[in-house]
N, C-alpha and C positions, 0 to 999 in steps of 0.2 A: 788439404781438402777440408780441414776441420771447420774453417769459417764458412765456406760455401755450404756445408752440410746443414746449416741452420736456416738457409733460405728455402722455403718450400718450392718444390717443383711440381708442375701439373702436366702430366701427359694424358693421352687417351688412346684406346685401341681404335683402329679403323675396321670396318667390316671386311672380312675376307671369306666368309662362308662357314667357318668352323662351327659356329653356334646356330646354324640354319637361318641366319639373318638375311641371306640373299635368296632364299628359296622361293620367295614370292615374285621375284623379278625374272622375266622371261629372257632366256638366252645368256650364254656366258659373256658375250661382248657387253651387253647392258649391265650385267653384274659387275664386271671389271670397271666399267665407267663409274658405277656407284662408288666403288672403293676409292678410285682416284679422286672423284669429286669431293668425297668426305675428307680425304687426306688434305687436299688443298684448302678446303673450308677450315679444317682444324688449324692449319698454318695461319690463315687469314684472321681467325678468331683469337690468335695469340697463345695457343697452347705451346708448352716448351718442347713437347716430343709427341710422336705418334708411334704406335706399337702394333705388332702383329704376333699372332700365335705361330708356333711351329708344329703344325699337325697336318695329317693327310686325310683322315676319316672324320666325318661329322660327330658331334656329341648332341644329346646324351647317348645316341647310338648311331653307328654308321648308317647313312641314309641315301647314298648315291647322289648327294647334292654337292654343288661346287665348293671346293676348298682351295683357295689360291695358295701356292707354296710360299713359304716364308721368305727365303732369300731372293728369289726372282722378283717377288712383290716389292721387297725393300729396295732392290736395285732400280726397279722401274720408278717407284715413287721418288727416289732420290733425284731423278731427272725432272720431276714435275713440281718439285718444291725447292726452296733456296735457303731457308733459315731454320726450319723446325728440325729437331734431332730425330733420329731413326733408331728404334729399338725392337728387340725380340723378347717376348715375355712367355717363356724363355726358350732358347734353342734346346732341342732335345739332343743331348750329347751323342747318343748312340747312332744317330742318323747320318753322321758325316765323320769321316776320318779326321783326326785333329790337325794333320798337316793341311788337308784340303780346307778345313775350317779357318785356319790361319790365313790361307790365301784368299778365301772368300771375304773374310772380315777386313783384311788389308785393302782389297780392291774396293769394297763398299765405302770404306773410310775415305779413300782417295776420290772416288767418283762423286761422293756427296760433299766434298770439300770439308772433310773432318767433322762429320755429324753423327758418327756411329756411337750408339750405346750398346755394347755387346752383352746380350743376355744369354745365360747358359744354365741348364739344369740337368738333372740325372735322367729324366724321362720316366714315363709311367703308363702310357696308353697301350696296353698289351695288344689290343686289336690291330693297331698300326704295325707293331713289331711283327706280328704273325703275317699280316697282309703283305708287308714289304720284304719279308724274309730276313729281318734282323733278329739276332739272338736276344731274348728277353732274360738277361742275367738277373741273379738275385740282387736285392737292393744294395747290399754292402759292396758288391762288385760294381754296380752301376755308379755308385758314389765314388768308388776308387777310380773308375774311368773318368769321371767328371774332374776329380782333382788332377789327374795326369794331363787331361786335355787343357785345363787352364794353365798348367805349367808349360806345356809345349807351345801353346798359342802365344803366351807372353814372351817366351824365348824367341820364337820365330818372328814376332813383331820387332824385336829389339836387337837380335844378334845376327851376324852375317850368315852363320850356319848353325843348325841345331842338330846335335846328336843326343838321343834320349834312349835310355835303357830302363823302361818301367816294367811293372808287373803286367800291364795290359797293352802297352804300346811301345814299340821299338822303332827308332828312326835313325838314319845315318846321313849326316851332312845335308839336312834339308835346308833349302834356300827359300826365302819368301821376299820377293821384290816385285813391286814397290812395297816399302814399309808404310804403315798408316801415317797420316798427316798429323794426328793428335800426339802431343808430347806430354809425358813420357810414353803413354799408350792411351788408346781409347778406354773409357771407363768399363770396368768388368762388373756386370750385374749378375749375381748368383741367386737364383730363385729356389725356394724350398725351405721348409721349416723343420726338417728332420732333426731331432734334438741331439742325438749322439754323434751323428756323422756329418750330415749336410751343414749344420750350423758351425761345425768345426772347420769345414772347408771355407765357409764364409769368413770366419775369423782369420784364417790364414791368407786368403787370396782375394777377397772381394773389395771393390771400392764402394759397391752399393749392394744392399740386401733387398730381397722382396719376400716377405712372409706374412702370414696372418691376414685375414680379411676382417673379422670382428675385432673390436677394440680389446676385448679380454684375451683373445688369442695372440694379438700383437704384443701385449704387455708380457704375457707368459714367455713367448719365444724370445723377446728382447732380453729378458733377464737371463735366459740360458746362453744367448749370444755373449752377453757380458761376462759370464763365467768362462766361456771358451777363450775370449779375448784376454782375460786376466791370466789365464794359464800360459799364454805365449807372450805376455807382456805387450800386447797391442792396445792402444787407446781405442776403446769401442766407439768413441765419438768420431773417430776418423772414418767410420763406415756410415754412409748415408742409409737410413732405414726407410723403406717404401712399402706400400701396400697396393694390391690390386683388388679392388672391390667392384661390385656393380653400382652404377649410379643411375638413378631415375628421378628426374625433377619435373614438377609441374608447378604452375603459379599458385594453385590453391589446394588446400587440404581435401576439398571435395573431389578434385580430379585424381589425387593420389589414391583415395579410397576406392573410387570407381574403377581404377585401373587394376586393382588387385595385385596379386603376385606376378611379377615378370621373370621370376627365377627359373632358369633353364632346368634345374633338377627337381622342380615341383615343390619347393619349400613353401609353406603357408605364408600369406601376406604379412601376418603379424611377425613371424619369425624372421622372414626376409628383411622386413623393414628395420627390425632391431639390429641386424648385423650389417646391412649394406647402407650405402649413401643414398637413401630414399627419403624424399620429402620435398617440401617447398625450399626455395633458395635459402631462406633464413635457417630452416631446420638442418639442411645439409651443411651450411656454414658452421653451425654449432657442433655438428658431429666432427667436422674436420678439425676444429679447434681442440676437441678432446684428444684426437690423435696427435696433434702437434704438442700438446701438453705431455703426452706419453712418450715423446721422443721420435715420432714419425715425421719425416720431412719430405716425403714424396708420395704422390697419389697418381696411380695409373689405372683409372677405372674403365670399365666396359659399359657401354650404353645398350641396355636390352631392348630399347625401342627402335633400334636400327631396322630398316633404312631411314626412318624418320630422324631428323636432326634436332628435334625439339630439346631433348636433354643436353646434347652436345652444345647447343647455343646458350641455353639457360645457365649451364655450368660455367661457361666462359664469360658470360656477360653479367651474371648476378651472384656468382659464388667466388670465383677466383679473384676478382678485384678486391675483396675483403682482405686478402693475404699478400697483396703486393704493394 
């Protein structure tokens, strides 16, 4: 994977409601049509991959607005697209038993003709855990569960039967057929920047990492990942490093300033712009080059101007071509 890991990849989230981006559209059917239309547009625009969140309640706080579920969304979109890869940024480990997750991911890889990027993380949104009746374990346990899930899923993808006796999960002769189409397995994306535990799991099990949104944070986390890789004798370069930032692009500086902050969490325009991929096409291209220089080779941004497709189109037409 080492050679591939130097070719930048550009994915993009599609709207599914988690960040309230569908709230202005009347009716669930019209909201779903928006999600599908933007997914097919992203494929037409040449993006490498499209991504969905794995959440049930809106942010920044639960608001009784539509949030389309991760895996049913991906399965449906797989039938509306033909080339673009399909990812989750990232699956919440606690929401599905690992055996079921192996079955879901295998099925999605087959029905998409081998286009799955499997994203997984430890989970964090306590409101959803309580709302849906999941146990909200302490962080070290959630990361332990994450590690075991990755081991189980990879085993079920590749072995005729899987028997597993872990601290958190126990399975006896689990079968998973059909197997994924991708060989040796679909890429495993592990999301999270926890320095002691999560990045250690990344070093052990990930094909692709996703951590840090600001450049400074990315650089810091990458150095810690390098330490974890060195400790187990893994070439850190064999892990593709990616970020998920917000991207907001307009043709002119004036339009950027007039728009102000589009940050969901209420960050000031100045602070938001300094951390996220915000600016004119040339300015955003310069920011991406700095990430590439720091060892990042994948960008999975969120467009906060959804359901408008202005940023989506400008990024594809006036930024990505600089790097291909």
